[in-house]
C-alpha positions in Angstrom: -16.2 3.3 -20.5 -13.2 2.6 -18.4 -13.7 1.8 -14.7 -11.8 4.8 -13.4 -13.9 7.1 -15.6 -17.0 5.4 -14.1 -15.6 6.0 -10.5 -14.8 9.7 -11.3 -18.3 10.4 -12.7 -19.7 8.8 -9.6 -17.7 11.2 -7.6 -18.6 14.2 -9.5 -22.4 13.3 -9.8 -22.7 12.3 -6.2 -20.8 15.4 -5.1 -22.9 17.6 -7.3 -26.4 16.0 -6.2 -25.4 15.9 -2.6 -24.2 19.3 -2.4 -27.2 20.8 -4.1 -29.4 18.8 -1.6 -27.3 20.5 1.2 -27.8 23.9 -0.3 -31.3 24.0 -1.3 -32.8 21.3 1.1 -30.8 21.2 4.3 -32.3 18.8 6.8 -35.1 17.8 4.5 -36.5 14.6 5.6 -36.5 12.9 2.1 -33.0 13.6 1.7 -32.2 11.7 5.0 -34.4 8.8 3.9 -32.3 8.4 0.6 -29.1 8.7 2.7 -30.4 5.8 5.1 -32.3 3.5 2.8 -30.5 3.9 -0.7 -27.3 5.9 -0.9 -25.7 4.8 2.5 -26.5 1.2 2.1 -25.0 0.9 -1.5 -21.8 2.6 0.0 -21.7 0.4 2.8 -22.0 -2.9 0.9 -19.1 -1.5 -1.3 -16.9 -0.9 1.7 -17.8 -4.4 3.5 -16.5 -6.1 0.2 -13.3 -4.5 0.5 -12.9 -4.9 4.3 -13.8 -8.8 3.7 -10.6 -9.2 1.6 -8.1 -7.4 3.9 -7.1 -10.4 6.1 -6.8 -12.9 3.2 -4.9 -10.7 1.0 -2.4 -9.8 3.5 -1.8 -13.3 4.9 -1.5 -15.0 1.5 0.5 -12.4 -0.1 3.3 -12.0 2.6 3.3 -16.0 3.3 3.8 -16.8 -0.5 6.4 -14.0 -1.2 8.3 -15.3 1.8 8.0 -18.9 1.1 9.1 -18.3 -2.5 12.5 -17.0 -1.5 13.6 -20.8 -1.8 15.6 -21.7 1.6 16.5 -20.5 4.8 20.2 -19.9 3.6 18.9 -17.7 0.7 16.5 -16.0 2.8 19.3 -15.1 5.2 21.6 -13.9 2.6 20.5 -12.6 -0.8 16.7 -12.7 0.5 17.7 -10.9 3.7 19.5 -8.0 1.6 16.4 -7.7 -0.8 13.9 -7.4 2.0 16.4 -5.0 3.9 16.5 -2.8 0.8 12.7 -2.9 0.4 12.2 -2.0 4.0 14.5 0.9 3.8 13.2 2.6 0.5 9.6 2.0 1.7 10.4 3.4 5.3 12.0 6.6 3.3 8.9 7.1 1.2 6.7 6.8 4.1 8.6 9.3 6.1 8.6 11.6 3.3 4.7 11.4 2.9 4.3 12.0 6.7 6.6 15.0 6.9 4.9 16.5 3.9 1.2 15.9 5.3 2.2 17.4 8.7 3.9 20.4 7.2 1.3 21.3 4.7 -1.7 19.9 6.6 -4.2 19.6 3.5 -6.9 18.4 5.8 -6.5 21.3 8.2 -8.9 23.7 6.4 -12.2 21.9 7.8 -14.2 24.1 10.0 -14.8 22.9 13.6 -18.6 22.6 13.3 -18.0 20.0 10.2 -15.4 18.1 11.9 -17.7 17.5 14.9 -20.5 16.6 12.5 -18.3 14.2 10.6 -17.1 12.5 13.8 -20.6 12.2 15.1 -21.6 10.7 11.8 -18.7 8.1 11.3 -17.0 7.4 14.6 -18.9 4.4 15.4 -17.7 2.9 12.3 -14.1 2.6 13.7 -15.2 0.5 16.6 -14.4 -3.3 16.4 -11.0 -2.5 14.7 -7.9 -3.0 17.0 -6.6 0.3 18.6 -4.1 -1.5 21.0 -1.1 -0.5 19.0 -2.0 3.2 18.9 -3.0 3.3 22.6 -0.2 1.4 24.0 2.9 2.5 22.0 6.2 1.1 23.5 7.5 -2.3 24.7 4.1 -3.9 25.0 3.3 -2.9 21.3 6.3 -5.1 20.1 5.2 -8.0 22.5 1.7 -7.8 21.2 2.9 -8.2 17.5 3.4 -11.9 18.3 -0.3 -13.3 18.4 -1.4 -15.9 21.0 -3.8 -17.1 18.6 -3.4 -16.3 14.8 -7.1 -17.1 14.1 -8.3 -14.7 16.9 -5.8 -12.1 15.3 -7.5 -12.3 12.0 -10.9 -12.2 13.5 -10.0 -8.9 15.5 -8.2 -7.5 12.5 -5.0 -7.3 14.3 -2.7 -6.6 11.5 0.6 -6.5 13.1 -0.4 -9.8 14.5 -1.7 -11.3 11.2 1.7 -10.0 9.4 3.9 -11.6 12.1 2.4 -14.9 11.7 2.5 -14.7 7.9 6.1 -13.8 8.0 6.8 -16.8 10.2 4.5 -19.2 8.4 6.3 -18.3 5.1 9.6 -18.9 6.5 8.8 -22.2 8.0 7.7 -23.4 4.6 11.1 -22.6 3.2 12.4 -25.3 5.7 10.3 -28.1 4.6 11.1 -30.4 1.8 10.1 -29.1 -1.5 7.6 -31.8 -2.2 5.7 -30.9 1.1 6.1 -27.0 0.8 5.0 -26.6 -2.9 1.5 -27.9 -2.6 0.9 -25.7 0.4 2.4 -22.7 -1.5 0.1 -23.3 -4.4 -2.9 -23.6 -2.2 -2.1 -20.2 -0.6 -1.2 -18.5 -3.8 -4.7 -19.9 -5.3 -6.5 -18.4 -2.4 -4.7 -15.1 -2.8 -5.6 -15.2 -6.7 -9.2 -15.8 -5.6 -9.0 -12.9 -3.2 -7.7 -10.6 -5.7 -10.7 -11.6 -8.1 -13.1 -10.5 -5.2 -11.3 -7.1 -5.2 -11.8 -6.8 -8.8 -15.7 -7.6 -8.2 -15.8 -5.0 -5.5 -14.3 -2.5 -7.7 -17.0 -3.0 -10.3 -19.3 -1.7 -7.6 -17.0 1.5 -7.0 -18.9 3.9 -9.1 -22.1 3.4 -7.4 -20.5 2.9 -4.0 -18.6 6.3 -4.5 -21.7 7.9 -5.7 -23.7 6.7 -2.5 -20.7 7.6 0.0 -20.0 11.0 -1.3 -23.8 11.9 -1.7 -24.2 11.2 1.9 -21.2 13.3 3.0 -21.9 16.3 0.8 -25.6 16.3 1.3 -24.9 16.4 5.2 -21.7 18.7 5.2 -21.8 20.5 1.8 -18.9 21.0 -0.7 -16.2 22.3 1.7 -14.4 19.0 2.0 -13.8 19.0 -1.9 -11.2 22.0 -1.7 -9.3 19.9 0.9 -9.2 17.0 -1.6 -7.0 19.2 -4.0 -4.5 19.9 -1.5 -4.5 16.2 -0.6 -3.8 15.2 -4.2 -1.2 17.9 -4.4 0.8 16.5 -1.3 0.8 12.8 -2.5 2.0 13.8 -5.9 4.7 16.0 -4.8 5.8 13.4 -2.2 5.9 10.6 -5.0 8.2 13.1 -7.0 10.4 13.9 -4.3 10.9 10.2 -3.3 11.8 9.4 -6.9 14.0 12.2 -7.6 15.8 12.4 -4.3 15.1 8.8 -2.4 15.5 6.4 -5.4 18.3 8.4 -7.2 20.2 8.3 -3.8 19.6 4.7 -3.3 20.7 3.9 -6.8 23.8 5.9 -6.4 24.9 4.7 -3.1 23.6 0.9 -3.2 23.6 0.2 -6.7 26.8 2.4 -7.8 25.3 3.6 -11.1 24.3 6.9 -12.3 20.8 8.0 -11.4 20.7 9.4 -15.0 21.4 6.3 -16.6 18.9 4.5 -14.3 16.0 6.8 -15.2 16.8 6.9 -19.0 16.9 3.0 -18.9 13.4 2.6 -17.1 11.1 4.5 -19.3 9.2 1.5 -20.6 8.0 0.0 -17.3 7.4 3.5 -16.0 5.0 4.0 -19.0 3.3 0.5 -18.5 3.0 0.9 -14.8 1.3 4.3 -15.2 -1.1 3.1 -17.8 -2.1 -0.2 -16.2 -1.8 0.8 -12.5 -0.7 -2.8 -11.8 2.6 -3.9 -10.6 2.1 -7.6 -11.8 1.2 -6.5 -15.4 4.2 -4.5 -15.8 6.4 -7.4 -14.4 7.3 -8.8 -18.0 8.4 -5.2 -19.1 10.3 -4.7 -16.0 12.2 -8.0 -16.4 13.2 -7.3 -20.0 14.3 -3.8 -19.2 16.3 -4.9 -16.4 18.2 -7.6 -18.4 18.4 -5.6 -21.5 19.2 -2.0 -20.3 20.6 -2.5 -16.9 22.6 -5.4 -17.4 20.9 -7.3 -14.5 21.6 -11.2 -14.4 18.4 -13.2 -15.4 18.5 -15.0 -12.2 18.6 -11.7 -10.2 16.0 -10.2 -12.4 13.7 -13.4 -11.8 14.2 -13.3 -8.0 14.0 -9.6 -7.2 11.3 -8.2 -9.4 8.6 -10.9 -8.9 9.2 -10.6 -5.1 9.2 -6.8 -5.6 5.9 -6.7 -7.4 4.3 -8.4 -4.3 6.3 -6.9 -1.4 8.1 -3.7 -2.4 5.6 -1.1 -2.5 7.3 2.6 -2.0 4.5 4.6 -3.5 1.9 2.8 -1.6 3.4 3.2 1.8 3.8 7.0 1.1 0.3 7.2 -0.2 -1.1 5.3 2.6 0.5 7.4 5.2 -0.5 10.8 3.7 -4.1 9.4 3.4 -4.4 8.2 6.8 -3.0 11.6 8.3 -5.1 13.8 5.9 -8.3 12.0 7.0 -7.2 12.5 10.6 -6.9 16.0 9.9 -10.3 16.1 8.2 -11.9 14.5 11.1 -10.1 16.3 13.8 -8.4 13.3 15.3 -5.1 14.2 16.9 -2.5 11.6 16.2 0.3 11.6 18.6 3.9 10.9 17.7 3.5 7.2 18.9 0.4 7.0 16.7 2.2 8.4 13.9 5.0 5.8 14.1 2.4 3.2 14.1 1.1 4.7 10.9 4.6 4.5 9.4 5.0 1.0 10.6 1.7 -0.2 9.3 2.0 1.8 6.1 5.3 -0.1 5.4 4.0 -3.7 6.5 0.6 -3.3 4.8 2.1 -2.2 1.8 3.9 -5.6 1.6 0.4 -7.0 1.6 -1.0 -4.7 -1.1 -2.0 -6.7 -4.0 -0.1 -5.7 -7.3 -3.3 -4.9 -8.9 -5.3 -1.7 -9.2 -7.1 -0.5 -6.0 -5.2 -3.3 -4.0 -4.0 -0.8 -1.3 -7.7 0.5 -0.5 -8.8 -2.4 1.9 -5.5 -2.4 3.8 -5.4 1.3 4.4 -9.0 1.3 5.7 -7.7 -1.1 8.5 -4.8 1.4 9.2 -7.2 4.3 9.5 -9.3 2.2 12.1 -6.2 1.1 13.8 -5.3 4.7 15.0 -9.0 5.9 15.4 -9.8 7.3 12.0 -13.3 6.3 10.9 -12.6 3.9 7.7 -15.6 5.3 6.0 -13.8 8.3 5.7 -12.1 6.6 2.8 -15.0 7.7 0.5 -13.5 11.3 0.4 -10.5 10.2 -1.6 -11.7 7.2 -3.6 -12.9 9.5 -6.8 -9.3 10.7 -7.2 -7.7 7.5 -6.2 -7.3 6.3 -9.9 -4.9 8.9 -11.0 -2.8 8.4 -7.7 -2.9 4.7 -8.1 -1.3 5.2 -11.5 1.3 7.6 -9.9 2.1 5.3 -7.0 2.4 2.3 -9.1 4.9 3.9 -11.3 7.0 4.7 -8.0 6.5 1.0 -6.9 7.8 -0.3 -10.2 11.1 1.8 -10.4 11.7 1.2 -6.8 11.6 -2.7 -7.7 14.2 -2.2 -10.5 16.4 0.0 -8.2 16.5 -3.0 -5.9 17.6 -5.4 -8.5 20.5 -3.0 -9.6 21.7 -3.4 -5.8 21.3 -7.1 -5.5 22.9 -7.8 -8.9 25.8 -5.8 -7.7 26.2 -7.7 -4.5 25.8 -11.0 -6.1 28.5 -10.2 -8.6 30.7 -9.1 -5.9 30.1 -12.4 -3.8 30.7 -14.5 -6.9 34.1 -12.6 -7.7 35.2 -13.1 -4.0 34.2 -16.7 -4.0 36.4 -17.4 -7.3 39.4 -15.5 -6.2 41.1 -17.9 -3.6 41.1 -20.5 -6.4 42.5 -18.2 -9.2 45.2 -17.0 -6.9 46.0 -20.4 -5.3 48.8 -21.3 -7.9 50.5 -17.9 -7.5 50.5 -18.6 -3.7 52.0 -21.9 -4.2 54.8 -20.5 -6.3 
């Protein structure tokens, strides 16, 4: 049986069993015993395994992604344009998601009594995660991005500090001689690959963890939350469609200078592969072949932009993270100010860079974003059962975003090469 099928069954059976206990045995001592000694601990072990991978996957992914750009000159020109395009498209996606979730408010239908009970049950689990950024949005926030001690930032799960250090460390590696930098990059990359395997192991526990977490929630609060879940899925899917049809199409037209119709007709194979595998990395060979064969992208550009994008350009993931955090904030009744929502957008963009290009790679990072703005990370249990179909959808958008970036960078590179050749070609005419 496929893992996503097992997770879905864990959600269904956990919700069914917990809801029945809530309906027929409300407040029963034996139900609470199961929650405290069986279902709850199983769910907590699953969540802790995900939390365990957060700092390593962010630090290694970003460091290696920046270091492999090559050198500071490339990083400043071609790499700078690539990263700028990634940031712009990801920011647009996150903004679309937050606009929709604030307009439709999919988590706003939970009654006040349930909200108070949810916060009483889960609020303590947000403790220990940095809330400085959410509380002190302003100039001090940007000062605090630079950590005094990167190890302390990692221990405190200060994500902005960790991301800043990883970016600077990766850039520093590009300035070292290749023979010195390569072993370090390979070591960090190896650590990242090992962390991805840990995520794989954690996801094998997901069916049981989801069952335990959702059983605890529905046995205490009933089935009302599941109705809001349907609205949440609707908002995420609509947001992804809007960014694909409007956002990426506009970027392809404006920056890539090609017809969006031609672009979408050309990328059908990577889209199908991404949807079926939920993995940007697994789709990479198909993406490179499509870019070169159907979009006429130079091999050197396809080989540079697409692997970097599979690690660092996560349009769909940033939209999904932003919607999820605000949806769960609405469910828990946590009011997020404009400053806190800006922090959510920034963290959604930055942590999307660190999201592993494998199924479920964004879940640990999203839990930290939740904790940073005061939303209990355990609330992630509400959405885990439907995450697989949303993972397939957002990965499809991630991959098409990478391909749109390759179109833009290829056009810029051809233009720069043409301008570099033109003086030599025109020199004899000027002399004559």
